[in-house]
All heavy atoms as a GROMACS GRO file, in nm:
protein
  562
    1MET      N    1   1.235  -4.209   1.812
    1MET     CA    2   1.183  -4.245   1.683
    1MET      C    3   1.055  -4.321   1.698
    1MET      O    4   1.044  -4.410   1.783
    1MET     CB    5   1.288  -4.330   1.610
    1MET     CG    6   1.245  -4.363   1.476
    1MET     SD    7   1.327  -4.498   1.393
    1MET     CE    8   1.456  -4.457   1.303
    2PRO      N    9   0.952  -4.289   1.621
    2PRO     CA   10   0.821  -4.348   1.641
    2PRO      C   11   0.806  -4.494   1.590
    2PRO      O   12   0.711  -4.558   1.614
    2PRO     CB   13   0.726  -4.258   1.565
    2PRO     CG   14   0.813  -4.180   1.468
    2PRO     CD   15   0.949  -4.176   1.525
    3ILE      N   16   0.910  -4.540   1.515
    3ILE     CA   17   0.907  -4.686   1.472
    3ILE      C   18   0.982  -4.768   1.568
    3ILE      O   19   1.103  -4.744   1.595
    3ILE     CB   20   0.965  -4.702   1.330
    3ILE    CG1   21   0.887  -4.616   1.224
    3ILE    CG2   22   0.962  -4.852   1.290
    3ILE    CD1   23   0.741  -4.660   1.206
    4ILE      N   24   0.916  -4.862   1.634
    4ILE     CA   25   0.976  -4.946   1.736
    4ILE      C   26   0.998  -5.088   1.671
    4ILE      O   27   0.913  -5.141   1.604
    4ILE     CB   28   0.883  -4.965   1.856
    4ILE    CG1   29   0.838  -4.833   1.910
    4ILE    CG2   30   0.949  -5.051   1.961
    4ILE    CD1   31   0.951  -4.738   1.955
    5VAL      N   32   1.122  -5.143   1.693
    5VAL     CA   33   1.154  -5.276   1.637
    5VAL      C   34   1.145  -5.378   1.753
    5VAL      O   35   1.214  -5.367   1.852
    5VAL     CB   36   1.297  -5.277   1.576
    5VAL    CG1   37   1.330  -5.415   1.523
    5VAL    CG2   38   1.310  -5.171   1.469
    6ASN      N   39   1.054  -5.470   1.740
    6ASN     CA   40   1.024  -5.568   1.844
    6ASN      C   41   1.091  -5.703   1.809
    6ASN      O   42   1.037  -5.812   1.834
    6ASN     CB   43   0.877  -5.588   1.860
    6ASN     CG   44   0.810  -5.466   1.920
    6ASN    OD1   45   0.862  -5.408   2.013
    6ASN    ND2   46   0.702  -5.424   1.863
    7LEU      N   47   1.210  -5.704   1.746
    7LEU     CA   48   1.275  -5.820   1.706
    7LEU      C   49   1.312  -5.909   1.827
    7LEU      O   50   1.296  -6.031   1.821
    7LEU     CB   51   1.403  -5.785   1.626
    7LEU     CG   52   1.473  -5.901   1.556
    7LEU    CD1   53   1.383  -5.975   1.468
    7LEU    CD2   54   1.596  -5.844   1.479
    8ASP      N   55   1.356  -5.850   1.936
    8ASP     CA   56   1.388  -5.928   2.052
    8ASP      C   57   1.270  -6.002   2.108
    8ASP      O   58   1.280  -6.114   2.154
    8ASP     CB   59   1.452  -5.838   2.161
    8ASP     CG   60   1.376  -5.714   2.196
    8ASP    OD1   61   1.280  -5.678   2.120
    8ASP    OD2   62   1.404  -5.650   2.297
    9VAL      N   63   1.152  -5.940   2.100
    9VAL     CA   64   1.028  -6.003   2.148
    9VAL      C   65   0.995  -6.129   2.064
    9VAL      O   66   0.967  -6.235   2.117
    9VAL     CB   67   0.908  -5.905   2.138
    9VAL    CG1   68   0.778  -5.976   2.176
    9VAL    CG2   69   0.932  -5.788   2.231
   10MET      N   70   1.010  -6.112   1.929
   10MET     CA   71   0.981  -6.228   1.842
   10MET      C   72   1.085  -6.335   1.858
   10MET      O   73   1.051  -6.458   1.853
   10MET     CB   74   0.975  -6.181   1.695
   10MET     CG   75   0.851  -6.107   1.660
   10MET     SD   76   0.695  -6.191   1.708
   10MET     CE   77   0.705  -6.340   1.613
   11LEU      N   78   1.212  -6.296   1.879
   11LEU     CA   79   1.316  -6.401   1.902
   11LEU      C   80   1.284  -6.481   2.029
   11LEU      O   81   1.297  -6.605   2.030
   11LEU     CB   82   1.456  -6.334   1.914
   11LEU     CG   83   1.514  -6.288   1.784
   11LEU    CD1   84   1.638  -6.196   1.813
   11LEU    CD2   85   1.558  -6.403   1.698
   12ALA      N   86   1.241  -6.413   2.134
   12ALA     CA   87   1.205  -6.482   2.260
   12ALA      C   88   1.082  -6.572   2.237
   12ALA      O   89   1.084  -6.684   2.288
   12ALA     CB   90   1.177  -6.377   2.372
   13LYS      N   91   0.983  -6.523   2.167
   13LYS     CA   92   0.865  -6.602   2.143
   13LYS      C   93   0.897  -6.731   2.063
   13LYS      O   94   0.836  -6.833   2.084
   13LYS     CB   95   0.758  -6.523   2.065
   13LYS     CG   96   0.684  -6.425   2.149
   13LYS     CD   97   0.577  -6.353   2.065
   13LYS     CE   98   0.499  -6.255   2.152
   13LYS     NZ   99   0.395  -6.184   2.072
   14ARG      N  100   0.991  -6.719   1.976
   14ARG     CA  101   1.027  -6.838   1.889
   14ARG      C  102   1.143  -6.914   1.951
   14ARG      O  103   1.188  -7.014   1.890
   14ARG     CB  104   1.066  -6.788   1.748
   14ARG     CG  105   0.958  -6.717   1.674
   14ARG     CD  106   0.835  -6.808   1.652
   14ARG     NE  107   0.743  -6.745   1.560
   14ARG     CZ  108   0.622  -6.691   1.599
   14ARG    NH1  109   0.585  -6.700   1.727
   14ARG    NH2  110   0.544  -6.639   1.509
   15LYS      N  111   1.193  -6.871   2.067
   15LYS     CA  112   1.302  -6.937   2.133
   15LYS      C  113   1.425  -6.953   2.040
   15LYS      O  114   1.482  -7.060   2.028
   15LYS     CB  115   1.261  -7.068   2.190
   15LYS     CG  116   1.158  -7.058   2.303
   15LYS     CD  117   1.117  -7.195   2.357
   15LYS     CE  118   1.029  -7.186   2.478
   15LYS     NZ  119   0.900  -7.131   2.459
   16MET      N  120   1.455  -6.845   1.970
   16MET     CA  121   1.563  -6.843   1.873
   16MET      C  122   1.668  -6.738   1.917
   16MET      O  123   1.632  -6.630   1.964
   16MET     CB  124   1.510  -6.806   1.733
   16MET     CG  125   1.608  -6.822   1.624
   16MET     SD  126   1.545  -6.772   1.461
   16MET     CE  127   1.418  -6.898   1.434
   17SER      N  128   1.792  -6.776   1.899
   17SER     CA  129   1.900  -6.681   1.930
   17SER      C  130   1.928  -6.586   1.812
   17SER      O  131   1.892  -6.617   1.697
   17SER     CB  132   2.026  -6.756   1.966
   17SER     OG  133   2.077  -6.818   1.853
   18VAL      N  134   1.991  -6.477   1.842
   18VAL     CA  135   2.033  -6.382   1.736
   18VAL      C  136   2.127  -6.452   1.640
   18VAL      O  137   2.124  -6.434   1.517
   18VAL     CB  138   2.100  -6.254   1.798
   18VAL    CG1  139   2.152  -6.164   1.686
   18VAL    CG2  140   2.001  -6.183   1.885
   19THR      N  141   2.214  -6.539   1.693
   19THR     CA  142   2.311  -6.614   1.610
   19THR      C  143   2.234  -6.702   1.515
   19THR      O  144   2.266  -6.706   1.390
   19THR     CB  145   2.402  -6.702   1.697
   19THR    OG1  146   2.463  -6.617   1.794
   19THR    CG2  147   2.506  -6.770   1.616
   20GLU      N  148   2.135  -6.772   1.560
   20GLU     CA  149   2.057  -6.864   1.473
   20GLU      C  150   1.979  -6.787   1.365
   20GLU      O  151   1.981  -6.821   1.248
   20GLU     CB  152   1.958  -6.942   1.553
   20GLU     CG  153   1.886  -7.052   1.480
   20GLU     CD  154   1.791  -7.132   1.567
   20GLU    OE1  155   1.794  -7.122   1.691
   20GLU    OE2  156   1.712  -7.210   1.511
   21LEU      N  157   1.926  -6.673   1.404
   21LEU     CA  158   1.854  -6.587   1.309
   21LEU      C  159   1.952  -6.533   1.203
   21LEU      O  160   1.920  -6.534   1.082
   21LEU     CB  161   1.777  -6.472   1.375
   21LEU     CG  162   1.697  -6.381   1.284
   21LEU    CD1  163   1.589  -6.460   1.213
   21LEU    CD2  164   1.640  -6.268   1.363
   22SER      N  165   2.064  -6.493   1.250
   22SER     CA  166   2.170  -6.440   1.160
   22SER      C  167   2.207  -6.542   1.050
   22SER      O  168   2.218  -6.507   0.932
   22SER     CB  169   2.295  -6.404   1.240
   22SER     OG  170   2.403  -6.375   1.158
   23GLU      N  171   2.222  -6.666   1.093
   23GLU     CA  172   2.253  -6.777   0.999
   23GLU      C  173   2.141  -6.807   0.903
   23GLU      O  174   2.164  -6.825   0.782
   23GLU     CB  175   2.294  -6.898   1.075
   23GLU     CG  176   2.424  -6.888   1.150
   23GLU     CD  177   2.449  -7.003   1.248
   23GLU    OE1  178   2.363  -7.090   1.262
   23GLU    OE2  179   2.554  -7.000   1.314
   24LYS      N  180   2.017  -6.806   0.954
   24LYS     CA  181   1.902  -6.833   0.868
   24LYS      C  182   1.877  -6.723   0.766
   24LYS      O  183   1.834  -6.753   0.650
   24LYS     CB  184   1.776  -6.853   0.951
   24LYS     CG  185   1.774  -6.986   1.026
   24LYS     CD  186   1.644  -7.004   1.094
   24LYS     CE  187   1.634  -7.144   1.157
   24LYS     NZ  188   1.504  -7.180   1.200
   25VAL      N  189   1.900  -6.597   0.807
   25VAL     CA  190   1.864  -6.484   0.722
   25VAL      C  191   1.981  -6.443   0.632
   25VAL      O  192   1.965  -6.385   0.523
   25VAL     CB  193   1.823  -6.363   0.810
   25VAL    CG1  194   1.800  -6.239   0.726
   25VAL    CG2  195   1.692  -6.397   0.884
   26GLY      N  196   2.104  -6.471   0.674
   26GLY     CA  197   2.220  -6.431   0.600
   26GLY      C  198   2.255  -6.289   0.620
   26GLY      O  199   2.297  -6.217   0.527
   27ILE      N  200   2.239  -6.237   0.741
   27ILE     CA  201   2.271  -6.103   0.779
   27ILE      C  202   2.372  -6.112   0.897
   27ILE      O  203   2.362  -6.205   0.976
   27ILE     CB  204   2.145  -6.020   0.817
   27ILE    CG1  205   2.177  -5.874   0.842
   27ILE    CG2  206   2.076  -6.079   0.933
   27ILE    CD1  207   2.049  -5.791   0.857
   28THR      N  208   2.461  -6.017   0.902
   28THR     CA  209   2.565  -6.024   1.009
   28THR      C  210   2.503  -6.002   1.147
   28THR      O  211   2.399  -5.934   1.156
   28THR     CB  212   2.676  -5.920   0.984
   28THR    OG1  213   2.619  -5.788   1.001
   28THR    CG2  214   2.741  -5.938   0.849
   29MET      N  215   2.572  -6.053   1.246
   29MET     CA  216   2.526  -6.030   1.386
   29MET      C  217   2.527  -5.882   1.415
   29MET      O  218   2.438  -5.835   1.484
   29MET     CB  219   2.621  -6.105   1.479
   29MET     CG  220   2.614  -6.255   1.469
   29MET     SD  221   2.492  -6.326   1.574
   29MET     CE  222   2.556  -6.288   1.734
   30ALA      N  223   2.625  -5.810   1.368
   30ALA     CA  224   2.629  -5.666   1.392
   30ALA      C  225   2.511  -5.593   1.336
   30ALA      O  226   2.453  -5.506   1.401
   30ALA     CB  227   2.761  -5.608   1.333
   31ASN      N  228   2.476  -5.627   1.211
   31ASN     CA  229   2.356  -5.562   1.150
   31ASN      C  230   2.228  -5.600   1.223
   31ASN      O  231   2.136  -5.516   1.236
   31ASN     CB  232   2.350  -5.591   1.001
   31ASN     CG  233   2.450  -5.510   0.923
   31ASN    OD1  234   2.496  -5.405   0.968
   31ASN    ND2  235   2.484  -5.554   0.809
   32LEU      N  236   2.217  -5.724   1.265
   32LEU     CA  237   2.097  -5.766   1.342
   32LEU      C  238   2.090  -5.692   1.474
   32LEU      O  239   1.982  -5.654   1.516
   32LEU     CB  240   2.098  -5.919   1.362
   32LEU     CG  241   2.020  -6.002   1.268
   32LEU    CD1  242   2.031  -6.149   1.306
   32LEU    CD2  243   1.880  -5.959   1.251
   33SER      N  244   2.203  -5.673   1.536
   33SER     CA  245   2.210  -5.600   1.661
   33SER      C  246   2.166  -5.458   1.647
   33SER      O  247   2.091  -5.403   1.722
   33SER     CB  248   2.348  -5.608   1.719
   33SER     OG  249   2.361  -5.542   1.841
   34ILE      N  250   2.211  -5.396   1.537
   34ILE     CA  251   2.171  -5.256   1.505
   34ILE      C  252   2.020  -5.249   1.488
   34ILE      O  253   1.955  -5.159   1.541
   34ILE     CB  254   2.250  -5.204   1.381
   34ILE    CG1  255   2.393  -5.182   1.417
   34ILE    CG2  256   2.183  -5.073   1.326
   34ILE    CD1  257   2.480  -5.151   1.294
   35LEU      N  258   1.966  -5.343   1.416
   35LEU     CA  259   1.822  -5.346   1.392
   35LEU      C  260   1.748  -5.374   1.525
   35LEU      O  261   1.653  -5.309   1.558
   35LEU     CB  262   1.789  -5.452   1.294
   35LEU     CG  263   1.645  -5.473   1.249
   35LEU    CD1  264   1.586  -5.344   1.190
   35LEU    CD2  265   1.630  -5.589   1.157
   36LYS      N  266   1.796  -5.471   1.601
   36LYS     CA  267   1.727  -5.512   1.726
   36LYS      C  268   1.730  -5.398   1.828
   36LYS      O  269   1.631  -5.383   1.902
   36LYS     CB  270   1.802  -5.633   1.783
   36LYS     CG  271   1.735  -5.698   1.898
   36LYS     CD  272   1.797  -5.829   1.935
   36LYS     CE  273   1.922  -5.811   2.015
   36LYS     NZ  274   1.906  -5.813   2.161
   37ASN      N  275   1.832  -5.319   1.829
   37ASN     CA  276   1.846  -5.211   1.927
   37ASN      C  277   1.784  -5.080   1.876
   37ASN      O  278   1.794  -4.977   1.949
   37ASN     CB  279   1.992  -5.187   1.963
   37ASN     CG  280   2.049  -5.307   2.036
   37ASN    OD1  281   1.980  -5.371   2.120
   37ASN    ND2  282   2.170  -5.343   2.007
   38GLY      N  283   1.715  -5.085   1.766
   38GLY     CA  284   1.646  -4.966   1.716
   38GLY      C  285   1.738  -4.856   1.658
   38GLY      O  286   1.693  -4.743   1.647
   39LYS      N  287   1.858  -4.891   1.625
   39LYS     CA  288   1.952  -4.792   1.571
   39LYS      C  289   1.953  -4.785   1.422
   39LYS      O  290   2.016  -4.698   1.363
   39LYS     CB  291   2.098  -4.828   1.618
   39LYS     CG  292   2.113  -4.836   1.769
   39LYS     CD  293   2.100  -4.704   1.834
   39LYS     CE  294   2.133  -4.717   1.982
   39LYS     NZ  295   2.098  -4.600   2.055
   40ALA      N  296   1.885  -4.878   1.353
   40ALA     CA  297   1.880  -4.880   1.208
   40ALA      C  298   1.791  -4.766   1.153
   40ALA      O  299   1.695  -4.728   1.213
   40ALA     CB  300   1.823  -5.016   1.159
   41LYS      N  301   1.837  -4.709   1.040
   41LYS     CA  302   1.762  -4.603   0.978
   41LYS      C  303   1.671  -4.656   0.871
   41LYS      O  304   1.574  -4.594   0.823
   41LYS     CB  305   1.857  -4.500   0.916
   41LYS     CG  306   1.951  -4.433   1.011
   41LYS     CD  307   1.870  -4.339   1.102
   41LYS     CE  308   1.961  -4.269   1.193
   41LYS     NZ  309   1.894  -4.212   1.305
   42ALA      N  310   1.698  -4.781   0.822
   42ALA     CA  311   1.618  -4.843   0.720
   42ALA      C  312   1.635  -4.994   0.722
   42ALA      O  313   1.725  -5.045   0.787
   42ALA     CB  314   1.664  -4.791   0.582
   43ILE      N  315   1.542  -5.061   0.653
   43ILE     CA  316   1.553  -5.206   0.638
   43ILE      C  317   1.503  -5.241   0.498
   43ILE      O  318   1.402  -5.187   0.455
   43ILE     CB  319   1.477  -5.289   0.746
   43ILE    CG1  320   1.497  -5.435   0.728
   43ILE    CG2  321   1.330  -5.250   0.746
   43ILE    CD1  322   1.441  -5.521   0.844
   44ARG      N  323   1.578  -5.323   0.429
   44ARG     CA  324   1.533  -5.367   0.295
   44ARG      C  325   1.415  -5.462   0.310
   44ARG      O  326   1.409  -5.539   0.403
   44ARG     CB  327   1.647  -5.441   0.221
   44ARG     CG  328   1.763  -5.356   0.185
   44ARG     CD  329   1.874  -5.444   0.128
   44ARG     NE  330   1.993  -5.368   0.114
   44ARG     CZ  331   2.048  -5.334  -0.005
   44ARG    NH1  332   1.986  -5.373  -0.118
   44ARG    NH2  333   2.158  -5.265  -0.011
   45PHE      N  334   1.324  -5.455   0.212
   45PHE     CA  335   1.212  -5.544   0.217
   45PHE      C  336   1.256  -5.691   0.202
   45PHE      O  337   1.194  -5.777   0.266
   45PHE     CB  338   1.112  -5.515   0.104
   45PHE     CG  339   1.024  -5.394   0.128
   45PHE    CD1  340   0.965  -5.326   0.023
   45PHE    CD2  341   0.990  -5.352   0.258
   45PHE    CE1  342   0.881  -5.218   0.044
   45PHE    CE2  343   0.908  -5.247   0.281
   45PHE     CZ  344   0.853  -5.178   0.176
   46SER      N  345   1.360  -5.717   0.134
   46SER     CA  346   1.413  -5.854   0.120
   46SER      C  347   1.462  -5.904   0.254
   46SER      O  348   1.446  -6.020   0.289
   46SER     CB  349   1.518  -5.863   0.012
   46SER     OG  350   1.628  -5.777   0.044
   47THR      N  351   1.526  -5.817   0.333
   47THR     CA  352   1.572  -5.855   0.468
   47THR      C  353   1.450  -5.880   0.558
   47THR      O  354   1.452  -5.975   0.633
   47THR     CB  355   1.667  -5.746   0.522
   47THR    OG1  356   1.775  -5.725   0.433
   47THR    CG2  357   1.714  -5.784   0.663
   48LEU      N  358   1.357  -5.790   0.554
   48LEU     CA  359   1.234  -5.802   0.636
   48LEU      C  360   1.161  -5.933   0.601
   48LEU      O  361   1.116  -6.005   0.689
   48LEU     CB  362   1.142  -5.682   0.616
   48LEU     CG  363   1.015  -5.675   0.699
   48LEU    CD1  364   1.047  -5.681   0.851
   48LEU    CD2  365   0.940  -5.550   0.664
   49GLU      N  366   1.154  -5.962   0.472
   49GLU     CA  367   1.089  -6.086   0.426
   49GLU      C  368   1.162  -6.212   0.481
   49GLU      O  369   1.102  -6.303   0.530
   49GLU     CB  370   1.087  -6.090   0.272
   49GLU     CG  371   1.026  -6.218   0.219
   49GLU     CD  372   1.036  -6.225   0.067
   49GLU    OE1  373   1.089  -6.133   0.001
   49GLU    OE2  374   0.983  -6.323   0.013
   50ALA      N  375   1.294  -6.208   0.477
   50ALA     CA  376   1.373  -6.318   0.523
   50ALA      C  377   1.360  -6.338   0.675
   50ALA      O  378   1.354  -6.448   0.727
   50ALA     CB  379   1.519  -6.301   0.487
   51ILE      N  380   1.358  -6.226   0.750
   51ILE     CA  381   1.337  -6.234   0.894
   51ILE      C  382   1.196  -6.291   0.926
   51ILE      O  383   1.182  -6.378   1.009
   51ILE     CB  384   1.355  -6.095   0.960
   51ILE    CG1  385   1.504  -6.054   0.953
   51ILE    CG2  386   1.305  -6.094   1.104
   51ILE    CD1  387   1.531  -5.913   0.992
   52CYS      N  388   1.096  -6.241   0.855
   52CYS     CA  389   0.960  -6.289   0.876
   52CYS      C  390   0.947  -6.440   0.842
   52CYS      O  391   0.880  -6.513   0.917
   52CYS     CB  392   0.858  -6.212   0.795
   52CYS     SG  393   0.830  -6.046   0.856
   53LYS      N  394   1.015  -6.482   0.737
   53LYS     CA  395   1.012  -6.621   0.700
   53LYS      C  396   1.083  -6.704   0.809
   53LYS      O  397   1.028  -6.809   0.851
   53LYS     CB  398   1.083  -6.642   0.566
   53LYS     CG  399   1.074  -6.780   0.512
   53LYS     CD  400   1.138  -6.789   0.375
   53LYS     CE  401   1.126  -6.932   0.320
   53LYS     NZ  402   1.184  -6.943   0.184
   54ALA      N  403   1.194  -6.663   0.857
   54ALA     CA  404   1.271  -6.738   0.959
   54ALA      C  405   1.197  -6.744   1.091
   54ALA      O  406   1.199  -6.842   1.161
   54ALA     CB  407   1.406  -6.672   0.978
   55LEU      N  408   1.124  -6.638   1.124
   55LEU     CA  409   1.052  -6.631   1.253
   55LEU      C  410   0.901  -6.670   1.240
   55LEU      O  411   0.834  -6.671   1.339
   55LEU     CB  412   1.059  -6.490   1.312
   55LEU     CG  413   1.202  -6.447   1.358
   55LEU    CD1  414   1.200  -6.301   1.401
   55LEU    CD2  415   1.248  -6.535   1.470
   56ASP      N  416   0.861  -6.699   1.119
   56ASP     CA  417   0.722  -6.735   1.089
   56ASP      C  418   0.627  -6.631   1.150
   56ASP      O  419   0.546  -6.660   1.238
   56ASP     CB  420   0.687  -6.870   1.148
   56ASP     CG  421   0.551  -6.924   1.099
   56ASP    OD1  422   0.506  -6.882   0.987
   56ASP    OD2  423   0.491  -7.002   1.179
   57CYS      N  424   0.644  -6.507   1.104
   57CYS     CA  425   0.565  -6.395   1.156
   57CYS      C  426   0.535  -6.300   1.045
   57CYS      O  427   0.578  -6.311   0.928
   57CYS     CB  428   0.639  -6.326   1.272
   57CYS     SG  429   0.785  -6.241   1.224
   58GLN      N  430   0.460  -6.193   1.080
   58GLN     CA  431   0.424  -6.085   0.986
   58GLN      C  432   0.510  -5.964   1.017
   58GLN      O  433   0.560  -5.948   1.131
   58GLN     CB  434   0.277  -6.049   1.004
   58GLN     CG  435   0.181  -6.158   0.965
   58GLN     CD  436   0.185  -6.186   0.815
   58GLN    OE1  437   0.185  -6.095   0.733
   58GLN    NE2  438   0.199  -6.313   0.784
   59PRO      N  439   0.530  -5.872   0.921
   59PRO     CA  440   0.610  -5.748   0.946
   59PRO      C  441   0.560  -5.671   1.066
   59PRO      O  442   0.638  -5.617   1.143
   59PRO     CB  443   0.595  -5.670   0.816
   59PRO     CG  444   0.572  -5.774   0.711
   59PRO     CD  445   0.492  -5.882   0.776
   60GLY      N  446   0.426  -5.670   1.083
   60GLY     CA  447   0.368  -5.599   1.197
   60GLY      C  448   0.404  -5.659   1.333
   60GLY      O  449   0.387  -5.594   1.436
   61ASP      N  450   0.447  -5.784   1.336
   61ASP     CA  451   0.492  -5.849   1.458
   61ASP      C  452   0.628  -5.794   1.496
   61ASP      O  453   0.664  -5.797   1.616
   61ASP     CB  454   0.503  -5.999   1.443
   61ASP     CG  455   0.367  -6.065   1.415
   61ASP    OD1  456   0.266  -6.011   1.466
   61ASP    OD2  457   0.366  -6.166   1.348
   62ILE      N  458   0.706  -5.739   1.401
   62ILE     CA  459   0.839  -5.695   1.426
   62ILE      C  460   0.844  -5.542   1.436
   62ILE      O  461   0.912  -5.484   1.522
   62ILE     CB  462   0.934  -5.741   1.313
   62ILE    CG1  463   0.941  -5.892   1.314
   62ILE    CG2  464   1.072  -5.680   1.330
   62ILE    CD1  465   1.010  -5.950   1.196
   63LEU      N  466   0.766  -5.471   1.347
   63LEU     CA  467   0.768  -5.325   1.346
   63LEU      C  468   0.640  -5.270   1.401
   63LEU      O  469   0.532  -5.317   1.372
   63LEU     CB  470   0.788  -5.279   1.197
   63LEU     CG  471   0.911  -5.326   1.131
   63LEU    CD1  472   0.908  -5.284   0.982
   63LEU    CD2  473   1.039  -5.279   1.198
   64GLU      N  474   0.658  -5.162   1.482
   64GLU     CA  475   0.541  -5.103   1.545
   64GLU      C  476   0.555  -4.950   1.537
   64GLU      O  477   0.669  -4.900   1.555
   64GLU     CB  478   0.538  -5.144   1.694
   64GLU     CG  479   0.436  -5.081   1.778
   64GLU     CD  480   0.443  -5.121   1.925
   64GLU    OE1  481   0.525  -5.212   1.956
   64GLU    OE2  482   0.378  -5.056   2.007
   65TYR      N  483   0.447  -4.879   1.514
   65TYR     CA  484   0.447  -4.737   1.511
   65TYR      C  485   0.395  -4.680   1.640
   65TYR      O  486   0.285  -4.721   1.683
   65TYR     CB  487   0.366  -4.683   1.390
   65TYR     CG  488   0.348  -4.532   1.397
   65TYR    CD1  489   0.451  -4.447   1.362
   65TYR    CD2  490   0.229  -4.476   1.441
   65TYR    CE1  491   0.435  -4.312   1.368
   65TYR    CE2  492   0.216  -4.338   1.446
   65TYR     CZ  493   0.314  -4.256   1.412
   65TYR     OH  494   0.301  -4.122   1.422
   66ARG      N  495   0.467  -4.586   1.700
   66ARG     CA  496   0.419  -4.518   1.821
   66ARG      C  497   0.429  -4.367   1.793
   66ARG      O  498   0.536  -4.319   1.751
   66ARG     CB  499   0.501  -4.554   1.943
   66ARG     CG  500   0.476  -4.694   1.991
   66ARG     CD  501   0.532  -4.715   2.124
   66ARG     NE  502   0.539  -4.859   2.151
   66ARG     CZ  503   0.620  -4.916   2.236
   66ARG    NH1  504   0.709  -4.844   2.304
   66ARG    NH2  505   0.617  -5.046   2.256
   67SER      N  506   0.327  -4.294   1.823
   67SER     CA  507   0.326  -4.151   1.801
   67SER      C  508   0.423  -4.082   1.893
   67SER      O  509   0.445  -4.122   2.009
   67SER     CB  510   0.187  -4.098   1.826
   67SER     OG  511   0.186  -3.958   1.816
   68ASP      N  512   0.478  -3.971   1.844
   68ASP     CA  513   0.574  -3.887   1.926
   68ASP      C  514   0.502  -3.764   1.987
   68ASP      O  515   0.562  -3.673   2.026
   68ASP     CB  516   0.681  -3.834   1.830
   68ASP     CG  517   0.808  -3.917   1.830
   68ASP    OD1  518   0.816  -4.010   1.907
   68ASP    OD2  519   0.898  -3.886   1.750
   69GLU      N  520   0.371  -3.774   2.001
   69GLU     CA  521   0.287  -3.659   2.041
   69GLU      C  522   0.338  -3.595   2.172
   69GLU      O  523   0.336  -3.476   2.181
   69GLU     CB  524   0.144  -3.696   2.055
   69GLU     CG  525   0.075  -3.715   1.919
   69GLU     CD  526  -0.070  -3.754   1.934
   69GLU    OE1  527  -0.125  -3.733   2.038
   69GLU    OE2  528  -0.126  -3.800   1.834
   70GLY      N  529   0.382  -3.671   2.264
   70GLY     CA  530   0.421  -3.613   2.393
   70GLY      C  531   0.559  -3.555   2.396
   70GLY      O  532   0.598  -3.484   2.488
   71LYS      N  533   0.636  -3.571   2.288
   71LYS     CA  534   0.775  -3.524   2.286
   71LYS      C  535   0.785  -3.388   2.222
   71LYS      O  536   0.708  -3.355   2.129
   71LYS     CB  537   0.867  -3.621   2.211
   71LYS     CG  538   0.890  -3.750   2.282
   71LYS     CD  539   0.989  -3.830   2.210
   71LYS     CE  540   1.026  -3.958   2.284
   71LYS     NZ  541   1.127  -4.034   2.215
   72SER      N  542   0.879  -3.303   2.265
   72SER     CA  543   0.902  -3.179   2.203
   72SER      C  544   1.023  -3.196   2.111
   72SER      O  545   1.121  -3.262   2.144
   72SER     CB  546   0.929  -3.070   2.303
   72SER     OG  547   1.045  -3.104   2.380
   73ASN      N  548   1.020  -3.132   1.991
   73ASN     CA  549   1.126  -3.139   1.897
   73ASN      C  550   1.218  -3.022   1.914
   73ASN      O  551   1.171  -2.910   1.928
   73ASN     CB  552   1.072  -3.141   1.753
   73ASN     CG  553   1.000  -3.272   1.723
   73ASN    OD1  554   1.023  -3.374   1.782
   73ASN    ND2  555   0.908  -3.267   1.628
   74PRO      N  556   1.352  -3.047   1.908
   74PRO     CA  557   1.445  -2.937   1.923
   74PRO      C  558   1.447  -2.839   1.808
   74PRO      O  559   1.414  -2.866   1.698
   74PRO     CB  560   1.584  -3.004   1.930
   74PRO     CG  561   1.564  -3.150   1.892
   74PRO     CD  562   1.415  -3.170   1.888
   0.00000   0.00000   0.00000
């Protein structure tokens, strides 16, 4: 998938645990894990806003686009 989620990078930069972010944002650990591992299909803007507020960052610090040019599609 060409959208990369760099949540683990921002957590490390802010020295914050997934548990702490979960409590601040009001999202379950399971859902944060799905997002962090790149398994999520979507994210609500309200959730993205809450994560950005908790981590004091911009959406672009968390989400990154990478082209799939080198991959072949089945």
